[in-house]
C-alpha positions in Angstrom: 31.6 -9.7 -59.1 29.2 -12.7 -59.5 27.1 -11.5 -56.8 25.7 -8.6 -58.9 24.9 -10.9 -61.8 21.3 -10.8 -62.7 20.6 -7.4 -60.6 19.1 -4.5 -62.3 18.6 -0.8 -61.5 18.7 0.2 -57.8 19.5 -3.1 -56.7 22.6 -3.2 -58.8 23.5 0.5 -57.6 23.2 -1.0 -54.0 25.3 -4.1 -54.6 28.0 -2.0 -56.2 28.1 0.5 -53.5 28.5 -2.2 -50.8 31.6 -3.4 -52.6 33.1 -0.2 -53.5 32.7 -0.1 -57.1 30.6 1.8 -59.7 28.3 0.3 -62.1 30.2 1.5 -65.1 33.5 -0.2 -63.7 31.5 -3.4 -63.5 30.3 -3.0 -67.0 33.9 -2.3 -68.3 35.2 -5.4 -66.3 32.5 -7.5 -67.9 33.3 -6.4 -71.5 37.1 -6.9 -71.1 36.5 -10.2 -69.7 34.1 -11.3 -72.5 36.2 -9.9 -75.3 39.4 -12.0 -74.1 38.6 -14.8 -76.3 38.0 -12.7 -79.3 41.5 -12.0 -80.6 41.1 -12.9 -84.2 41.9 -15.8 -86.7 43.3 -19.0 -84.9 45.2 -19.9 -88.0 47.0 -16.3 -87.9 47.7 -16.7 -84.0 49.2 -20.4 -84.8 51.5 -18.8 -87.5 52.8 -16.2 -85.1 53.2 -18.5 -82.6 55.4 -20.8 -84.8 57.4 -17.7 -86.0 58.1 -16.8 -82.4 59.2 -20.3 -81.5 61.4 -20.6 -84.4 63.0 -17.1 -83.6 63.4 -18.3 -80.1 65.3 -21.5 -81.0 67.6 -19.4 -83.3 68.3 -17.0 -80.5 69.1 -19.9 -78.1 71.3 -21.7 -80.7 73.3 -18.4 -81.0 73.4 -17.7 -77.3 74.9 -21.4 -77.0 77.3 -20.9 -79.8 78.6 -17.4 -78.2 78.6 -19.1 -74.7 80.9 -21.9 -76.1 83.1 -19.4 -77.9 83.4 -17.3 -74.6 84.3 -20.5 -72.8 87.0 -21.6 -75.2 88.5 -18.1 -75.2 88.8 -18.2 -71.6 90.5 -21.5 -71.5 92.8 -20.3 -74.1 93.8 -17.2 -72.0 94.3 -19.4 -69.0 96.5 -21.8 -70.9 98.5 -18.8 -72.3 99.0 -17.3 -68.8 100.0 -20.6 -67.5 102.5 -21.3 -70.2 104.0 -17.7 -69.8 104.6 -18.4 -66.1 106.2 -21.8 -66.9 108.5 -20.5 -69.4 109.4 -17.4 -67.3 110.4 -19.7 -64.4 112.4 -22.2 -66.5 114.3 -19.4 -68.2 115.8 -18.5 -64.8 116.8 -22.0 -64.2 119.3 -22.3 -67.0 122.5 -20.3 -67.2 122.6 -17.2 -69.5 123.6 -17.8 -73.0 127.0 -16.6 -74.3 126.6 -13.8 -76.6 129.2 -12.6 -79.2 130.1 -9.3 -77.3 131.3 -11.6 -74.2 133.9 -13.3 -76.7 135.6 -10.1 -77.5 137.8 -8.1 -74.9 139.6 -5.0 -75.6 
């Protein structure tokens, strides 16, 4: 609320009432806004940021590895199903093999 900057006392109260806020809310917003940049040591923030980047890269590599493994497993399953169908159809094309029990008659 830039319009209230520089107002004091009753003028500040009137300006706040006109905008539907209380003076204590305005003061809290000002305190919160001004304290945003005071988060601490920049070296510590840089170290934390580097650690988070390394962790992110590690997680991305692991996700990529798992995605590739899943794609390979799916491809192998499709190939297995395809070969089972092919062999199942071909076995019906050939005559049945003679078995030893076919040769002996009573």
